[in-house]
N, C-alpha and C positions, 0 to 999 in steps of 0.2 A: 244710884251708881252712875247713871247716864249723865246726871247734872255734874257729878264730880269729874267725869271724863271730859265733858264740855269745858268746864273751868280749866282743866289741865291744858287742853289744847290752846285756849285763849291766853293763858298765863305764859306758856312757852313762846307762843308767837309774839306776844307783847314784849317779852324780855329780848328776843332776837331783834325786834324793831328798835328797842332802846339802844342796844349795842351798835347796830348799824347806823343809827342816827348820830351817835357819838363819833363813830369812825368817820362818817361823812363830814362832820365838822372839822376833823383833823386832817383828812386827806385832800390834796389838791396840788396845784402847781407849786404852792408854798406849804410844805408839810409842817404840822405842829405836833410836837411830841406830847405824849400823855402826861408826863410830869409837868411840862409847861402849861398844859391845859388845866390841870388840877391846881397849879399855883395861881393861875388866873382866876379860877372859880373861888378859891379861898380868899383871894384879894377882893373880889367883887362882892361875895356873899357875906364874908365874916370880917372884912376890913383888915386882914392880916397884912403885914409889911410886904411891899412889892419886891420880889427878887430880881426884877428887871423892868425895863420900860415896856408896858403892855399896850401901848398905843396902837402899834401895827397889828398885834394879835387881836385886839378888840375890834378893830376895823374889819379884819378878815372874817372873824366869826359873826359879828352882829350885822354888818352891812352886806356881806356877800354870801356866806355859807348858810347861816341860820334861816334867812328868808327862803332860800332855795330848798333846804331840807324840809322845812315846814310845808312848803307848797307841794313838794313831791309826795309827802305823806297824805296831805289833804286830797290831792287829785287822784292818787292811787286808790285811796279808800273810797272816794266818791264814785269813780268809774267802776271799780269792782263790785261795790254794793249795788249800784244802779243796774249793772249787768245781771247780777243774781236776782234782783227783783223783777226785771223784765222777763228773764227766763222763767221765773216762777209764775208770773201772770199769764204768759202766753203758752206755758208748758212746752217750750221749744228750746232745745239745746243750742240752736244756731242764732238765737236772739242776742243782740248787744245793745248798749246805750243809744246807738244811732238808729234803732229800728223805727222810731217814729219821726225821724227827720231832724232831730235836735242838732246834730253835728253839722249837717248841711245848712240848716237855717242859721246857726251861729256863725258859720264860715262866711256865708253871704253877708250877714250883718257886719262882721268885722271888715270884710273887703269894702263894703259901702262906706264904712267909717274912714278907712284909709284913703278912699277916693275923694271924700268931701272935706276931710279935716286932718290937721296935723296933730291934734290932741289925742293922746292915747285913751283918755277917759271917754271920749266920744266913741272910739272904736269898741271899747269894752261894753258900753251901754247898748250900742246897736247889736253887738254879738249876742248879748243876753236877751234883748227884746225879740230878735228874729229867731232865736232858738225856741222861744215859747210860741211865736207865731207859727213856726213850722209844725210844732206839735199840735197846736190848735187846729191847723188846717188838716192834719192827719186825722184827728179825732172827728172833725166835721165830716170828712169823707166817710169815715168808718160808721158814723151815726146815720148816714143816709139810708143804710140798709139795716134794719133791726130784725134779726132772726137768730136762730140757734148758732149761726156761724159769725156772730158779731165780732169775735176775736180775730177771725181770719180777715174780716173787712177792715178792722183796725190796723192790722199789719199791712194790708194792701194800701190803706190810706197813708201809712208811713212810707211805703215804697214810692208812692206817687209824690208825696211831699218832698222826700229826699231828692227825687229826680228833678222836680221843679226848681228847687233852690240850688241844686248843683248846676243846672242850666243857667240860672240867673247869675251864679258865681262866674261861670264861663264868660258871660257877657261883660261883667265887671272887669275881668282880667283882660278881655279883648280891647276895651276902651281905656284901660289904665295906662299911665305913662310908662313905657318900657324901660326907662332909665332910672326911675325912682320908685313909683308906687307899685308897679308889678313885681319887682324883686322883693319888696316888703311883704306883699300879699303871699307870694310863693313861700318865702321863708317862714312866715307865721303859720301857714298851713302845714308845714313840716313838724310843728310842735317844738317848743323850747321852754325851759325854765330859767333862761338867762336873765329875763327881765323882772324876776321876782324882787319885790320890795317889802320890807317888814310891815309897814303900816297897811299896805294894800292886802298883804297876806293875812294879817290878823283880822282885818275887816271882813274879808270873804270867808274866813274860817268860821264865823258865827253861823251864817245860813247853811254852809256845807255840813257843819257838825250837827246842826238841828235836823237837817234832812236825813243824814245817816242814822241818827238816833231814832227818828220817826220810822224809818224803814225797818230798823231792828225791832222796834216795838210792835210792828205789824207782822212780824215773822210767823206768829202762831196762825194768823189767818191764811198765809200763803200755803202752809201745810194742808189746811182744809181745802183750799181752792185747787190744789194739785189733784184732788179726787174728781174734779169736774165741777162746773157751775151748779148743776142741779143738786148734786150731793152736798156741796157747800151751803146752798140755800136751805136745804133740808136740816142742816145742822145749825141754822140760825145766823149764817154769815150774810151780811148785806154786800153781795158780790160787786154790784155796780159802784157803790160808795167806796169800797176798799180799792177797787181798780182805779177809780178817778184819783183818790188821794195818793196812791202809790205812783201813778203816772206823774202827778204834780211834783212829788218829792224827788223821784228819780230824774225828772227833767230839770228841776232846779239844781240838783247836785252836778249833773253832767254838763249843763249849759254853763254854770260857773267855772267848771274845769276848763272848758273851751275858752271862755273869756280870759282866764288867767294864763293859759299856756298853749293855746292853739289846739290842733287836732292830734291827740295821742290815742292811737288805736290799739285794739287787741286786748287791752287790760280787762275790760268788762266782759270779754268773751272767754278768755282762757282761765282766768283766776277762779271763777265759780266752778268750772269744769274740774279743775285740779282738786279743789276742796271737796267737791261732791264725791269724787273718786276716793279721796282719802278718808273722809269721816262720815259719808252717807248723805242722804237727801234731806235730812231734817233742817228746815230753814231757821229754826231756833239757834242752831250752831252755824249753819252755812253763811248766813248774812253777816253776823258780827265777825266771823273769822275771815270772810271775804274782805271786809274793811281793813283788817290788820295785814293780811297777806298781800292785798293789793298795794298797801303802803310800802311793804317790804320790797315788792317787785319793782315798783317805780323808783324807789330809793336806790336799789341796785342798778337799775338801768341808767339813772342819772349819774351815778358814780362812774359807770363805764363810759358814758357819753363825754364826761369831763376828762377822764384819765387815760382812755385807750389810745388817743392820738394827741399830737401837739395842738390840733384845733378841735373845737367842740363839735361832736356829731349831734345833729338835731334829734331830740329824744323820740319824736314820733317815728322817724325812720328806724331808730334802734329797736323800739318796741315791736315794730312790724317784723324786723329781721329775727328777733328772738321769739316772737309769738307764733310765727308761721310753723317752724319745725316742732315747737311744743304742742301746737294744736293738732298737727298731723299725728303725733304720738298719742295725744289724748283721745282722738277720734276712735282709736282701736277699742278703747274701753268705755266709750261714751254710752253705748246702748245699755251695758250692764249697770252703769251708774244711774241712768234714768229709770231703769226698770226696778 
């Protein structure tokens, strides 16, 4: 019966995601009617006669809105899943994808790229590399003390790593050209999906999707690890290996999210909380549902950022404005959900 209920939740959430994705393709500064959209699909998929000139419609959908919708889905799913996994590993409701310094490291790498090169590819590569460097530094610090509180030391290593790379980022901002490079760095740090391109999005979709699927596959181990490391070991779980693989997968997903859209906060913190309160603590459902609900959340936030005002609101600012009041409400019931 529980598996049927799990499937029900996932199916409903997936249907909602599909509907919102379609609406996001239609809504914008230039609205497309549903009838026009289906006429365009019939023309492209089944070679039916064109009822009008679809050149403009095709350009809007394929070049502008589809890459953005796909990227919002990928990043929302990646951040929410990574947040759920980190919270499971550290058994801490306040943990988010930035706990091991990946966001700070990726931000520093991107800022370095903007400082030394005008090529966006260099910026993305450095953001990805320094995201992993920051996590590696955090793990190195955490491994310096090996005792029963190794998880606490790992979190402490993440705090130190994040502080270090945040300080280095401040140095980059201080020496950057205030008329060109500094505004670009500041805007990128606010988070935005406006630079989404279809080829880049499809390319990054492969490792992000594989990371999410890997974390979903490992969900049964997270249920056992929530009992404590000693209990999990007694049940045959290789806790150290599971933790290392989970950190790699979550870091890969969250660092690629930063590479593609800058800093988008609160998704990995609030979405797992909301789902845990709604369906319970079982990670077999929590993690895949986090992926779908995270995608829905960021898709809605992106629609608001595009349509609320005549100018686009950086999505990182919007997720913070939405996430803070939601998290305050969630905190009232967080203890019951975790117990």
